[in-house]
N, C-alpha and C positions, 0 to 999 in steps of 0.2 A: 367597804370592808371586802378583804380578799378571802374567798371561801375555796377550799380545796374539798371536793366531793370524791370520795373512793367507793367504787362499786365492784363487788364480785362480778366476774364477766358472764353473766347470765342475765336474760331478758327479764325474768321475774324479779331480779334483785334491781336491775337497772331503771325499769318503768317508774317506780315510785320515786326514785331519786331524780329523774328527769322532771317529774312534777315539782318536787322540791325545789330543784334549781331553777324552774320557770318561776316560781314565786320570788325567789332571791334576786333573779335578774330583774323582774319587774320592780323591785325595791332598789334597783341600780347598784347592787353588788357585783363584784367581778367574780365569776364562777369558772373554775377549772376543773374538768373531770379527769380522773385517773381511773381507767378500766381497760378492758380488752379490745384489741386491735379491730376485731369483727364488728364492734358497736360503735366505731367512729362516726359514721354518717348519722346515727341517731342522736348522738351527743351534739354535734355540730348543727344539726337541724333546729335546735332550740336556741342557738346563739351562745352556747358555752363553749369554751376552749376545751381541746382534747389533748391528753398525754396517754401514750400507751404504757401498759404495765411492762416491767422488765420480762424478757422472754420466758424465764422459769415460771412466771405467773401468768403469762398471756395465753391462757387456755381459751379455746372455743368450745364451750359446753353445749353447743348445738350438735357437735359430733361426739357424742359420749364414748364411742368405741375407740376412737383415736385419742381422746383425753385420757381415758383410764381403760386400756383394753382387758385388764383383769377382771372387770366387773361383768363382761359379757356372758360368763358361764357360772355367774353367782346368782341364786335365787334371792328375791326380796327378803330380808331378815336382818338379824344382828350381824352377821359376817358381812353382808352387802353394805350396811350402814357404817361399819367399822372402817372398811376399805374406803368407802366414798369420803368419810370425814377425814381420814388421814391424807388421802390424795389430793382432794379438792382444796381442803381448808388448812391443814397443818403444813404440808410439804411446800406449799405456795407462800407461807408466812414471811420467810426471810426476803424473798424477791419483792413481795408486797411492800414490806418495811423499807427496802432500798429505794423503791419508787417513791413512796411517801417522803421519806427524808430529803431526798434530791429536790422534790417539788416544794416541799416547805421552805426550803432554803431559796429556791429560784424565784417563787412568787411572793415570799415573806407572807405566807398564809396567816391569816387572823384567827381561823377556825377550820377544824376538819370535820366534815359530815360524812359519815359512812354506813353501809348496812351493817347489820350486826354480825354477819358472818365474814366480814373482810378482816381477818385476824391479823393483818399487817399492823393494825393500830395497838395490838397487844402489848408489845414491848415498850411502846411509848406510855400506855397506861400503867405499866409496872415500873416505869423509870421515874426519874426526878420529874415532878410536877412543873417546876420552873423552865424545864428545858424544851417543853412541847406546848403547842397551841391547845386550846381546849378541844375536846372530842366529843361530838354529838352523834350518837348511833341511832339508826333508824331500824326498828323491829319489823322486817319485811317477811317475817313468818310467824308462827305462834310464839307467844310470849315465853323466852327461855328462862325466866326467873324459877328458882327452886320451888318445888311444890311441897307444902306442908304434909300431905298425905304420903309422901315418899314415892310417888310414881315417877318413873324416869321419863325423859322426853321421847318423843317421835314414836311412841308405841300405841298411840290411840286409846289410852286408858282414861276413862271419865273419872271425875271426882270420886273419892271413896265415901261410899254411903254408910258402910258398917265397919266394925273392928275386923270382920273377916276380909273385907276388901283391903283393908290396910295391912292386915298380916300377909295376904298374897302379894301386895305390892312390895313388900320387903323381900320376899323371894325373888320376884321378877328383877328388882333393882339389883340384888345381888349378882344375878347373871349378867344383867346389862353393864354393870360396872366391869365385870371381868372381861367381857368380850369388847365392849365399846369404849367406856370412859377411861378405864386405867391405860390400855394401849395408847390412846390418843394424848393423855396426860403425860405418859412417860416420852412419847416422841416430841411433844412440843417443849416439855421441860428440858430436853437435851438441846433443842435449838435455842431456848431462851438462855440457858447457861452459858452457851457460846457467844451470846450477845452481851453477857454481863449485867443482866436485869433479874429482877425477882422471879421466882418459880410460881407455878400454880398449885394451890392446895385445894381448888374447887374445880368441878368439871369445866371444860373448855367453853361450851356454849353458855353456861350459868354465869361464868366469871366476868364476862363483859358488861352484864346487865348492872352490876353494882360497881364497876370500875369506871364507867362512862360518866362524863361530866353532866350529861343529860342524855336520856334514853327515851326515844319517841316511838311509842307502839302504834303502828298504823292500823288501828281498829278502835273498836268501842269497848268499854267494860263489860257489856252484856255478852260478848261473843268470847270472853275469856273465862277459863276455870277461876274461881275465887281463891284469893290467897293473900298474905300480907306482902305488900311490895315495898321495896326501897323508895325514899322520897324523890329519887331523880327519875322515876318512870312517869311518863305522861301519856295518856291515851289521846291522840290527836285526830282520830277519825282516819279515813281513807283519803289520800291526796286526790286532787281533781285529775280527771283523765286528760292526758296531753291530747289536744284535739287534732284532727286532720292527719293522723299517721298512717291512715289508709283511705282510699276513696270508697265512696258508697258503691256497692255493686250494681252491675246492670240489671239484676233482677229485683232490685229494691221495690219496685211497684207490686210485686207479689205480697208483700206485707201490708194489706190494705185492711187488715182487721176482721177478714171474714173467717180467719181460722187462728187458733191459738198457736203461739209461735214458741217452739223448743229450742233453745240454744244449746249447742253441743260443743265442747272443746276438751282437748287434752293439754291445753297450755302450750308453752314454748320450750319446755324442757323434756318432759316424759312423753314426748310425742313421736316417739321413733317407731312405735308399733300401734297403728290405728285399729288393729284387731282387738286390743283391750277394751275400749269403751265407744269410739266412734262407731265402728261396725256394728257392734251388738245394738247400739241405739238406733242406728238406720233400719236393722232388722226388726227390732222391737216394735217400731212406730211405722213401718211401711205401709201397712193397711189400715192406719187410723185417718180417715178423710178429713177430719175436723181439725187436724194438726199439720203444721208446717215446720219441718225440722230444718234448722239452719246449722251449718257446720263451718267452724273456722279451723284451720289446720296449724295455726300458729306459725306460719312462714314456711312449712313444708308443702311440696307439690301436691295438689289435690288428687292427682292420679295414684298417689301412694295409699290411699283408702282402698283396702280389699273389697272385691266384689262390686256390684252393679249399684249405682245411685238410684234409689226410689224416686218415683214421680214427685212425691210429696216432699223432697228434700232439696236444699239449695247449699252449694259449697263454695268456700272462698278460702284463699290462702291466709289472707288477713281481712279483718272486718274493723271499721270504726266503731270502737265501743260506745261512744258517746251517742251514737245513733242506734245501734242494735239493742242495747239495753233497755231503751225506752219502749222498745217494741216487743220485749221478751216476757213471756208468761211463766216459763220454767227454765231453770238453768241446770243442765246436766254437765258435771264436771268430775275431773279426777281429783280435784282439791287443790288446785293452786291458790295460795293464800291471798294474793293480791286481787285476782278475778272474783273470788268468793266474797271479799269484802265489797268490791265494787257492786256485785249483784245484790248483795243485802242492802246497800246504800240506795238502790232503786226499788227496795222492797219486793224482790223476786224470790220466790221459794226455790229450794235447791235439792236435786237428787245428785248424790256424789258416789263415787267408786274409785278408790285408789289407796294404795298401801305404802308406796315407795317414798323416799325422801321425808319430807315432814307431812305427807298427805294423809297419813292414819290419824295424826293429831288433829289436822284442820278438819277432817271429816267428823271425827269424834265431837268436835265442837259444834258443827252443824246439827247433829242429832241432839246434843245436849242442850243447845239454846232453842230448839224447837222450830228452826227456820227450814228444815228439810229432813230428808231421809238419807241416811248413811247405809250403803249396801255392803261396806266392810269387806270388799273384795277388790281385787285388781281387774278381774274380768267378769261382769256380771252376766248372768243368764238372761237372754232377751225377754222371757216371760216375766221374770221378777222386775226387770227394769221397766217393762210397760206398766206393771202394777203400780211401781212407786211413781211414775210420772202421772199416772191417772189418780193416785192418792193426792199428790201435792196440789193437782188441779182442782179436784172436786171436793176435798175436805178443807173447810175454810180455816181450820186452826193454823195450817202452815203459812197461809198468805197473811193472816192477821198478825202472827209472830214475825213475819218477815216486814210487814208494814210498820210495826212497833220498832224493829230494829232500823229501818230507814228513818224514823223520827228521831231516834238517837244520834245516828250520824248527822242529820240536818241541823242539830243543835250545836254542832262543832264547826267552827270557821276554821278548817283545817290549815288552809294556806297562812292565815293570820296567826294561828298558834305556832306553826312550825317556824315562821319568820321571827316571831317574838322570842321564842326559846333560843334560837340560833343567835339572835342578837344579844340576848341576855348573857349566854355562855361567853361570847366574845368579850362583851363590856367587862364581866367580872374578872376576866383574865387580862384586861387592857393594861392594867398597872404593871403587870408582870412581862409585858411584850419586850421591853428593852434588855431585860436580862436574859430572856429566852432567845432573843436573836444574837445576842453576844455569845451565848453558848452554843448555838447552832453554827455560828461562824468559826468557832475555834477548831 
């Protein structure tokens, strides 16, 4: 089977798709990736073929200032979110589509697998079913399905517990629609009209959940706010970590079990200012002799961490997650969805602090599910952060809840589930393939 995998050009989107690809390659499927040029070496390292996105979509999201300069002077909030959605996800849609269409014809793809924010698939999903391969989307962030309590996405609002909550969400949603959803919908519908396909009547992120032939949420139900879901949504757990992506550091022997290990990261996207979380954590725990603080900078130089590195800290640009998570007692994070799910799958309690991108919603789920403490800020006070780390270490409820979550992950054979669902989607469309290829060649 020929599989075309399309990824938003950001590490947090690519990493889970690399694991998906590894499972498909091991089953002897032919896998071709479409993503950003900056990620080529990581794709080819797993044995997949690589194709770069067309220039208008070939962003390097490691350099936020270059990708969207206008965000530099905008504080986190609805305006920031609106600009980011339009620039990153809407404006790149036509070029993504062009890249997809070219590769579908070139390799005669039997199925497309993409992350759920790669909106180049949207015109295909809105167009004639017979003229495209089946599309399987992977939820690499919080589940974007519509919430029955009326809360909008990305704001970190927990499930409504009272009528007063629901009433307040109506007010919040009205402003959110005005600032975020409606401008994005107008912008993408203008592009869709030019492509001659149907227009959206639902918000952008929510639309693809119901339109996809299959939707794989890369988590477990206990980490997701309850609601009625469409039948195409499948919780498949977190994909296996692709091993050996980084070497074990020279100070690995220091993790000998004599001290509790606190792993700190700002991920691979929102890591342009380590003064937000990494530096406050180092300061908070510098005088805690029973703790060893391990920092990974997600690819950025370690000397970009402000201030002196305390004696009880170890830093590295990258770390092999399959190694470090086995040794970690507390995970301090700004709320990257993939790393949070990986930590939970190892039964690690979490302290989180982050409000940008999808992080407010990820961190709200950390508190709601009981696996950790959400500090609900972008830049925590070191004293508050120290108290939170001590709480998740010393209060058994957090570790018990994290252990229960790990058991839920362990019950899912994620790789087998993904391979089966992708195979089933391709098989269901198999009888339509000749007509589809004839239409594509026209």
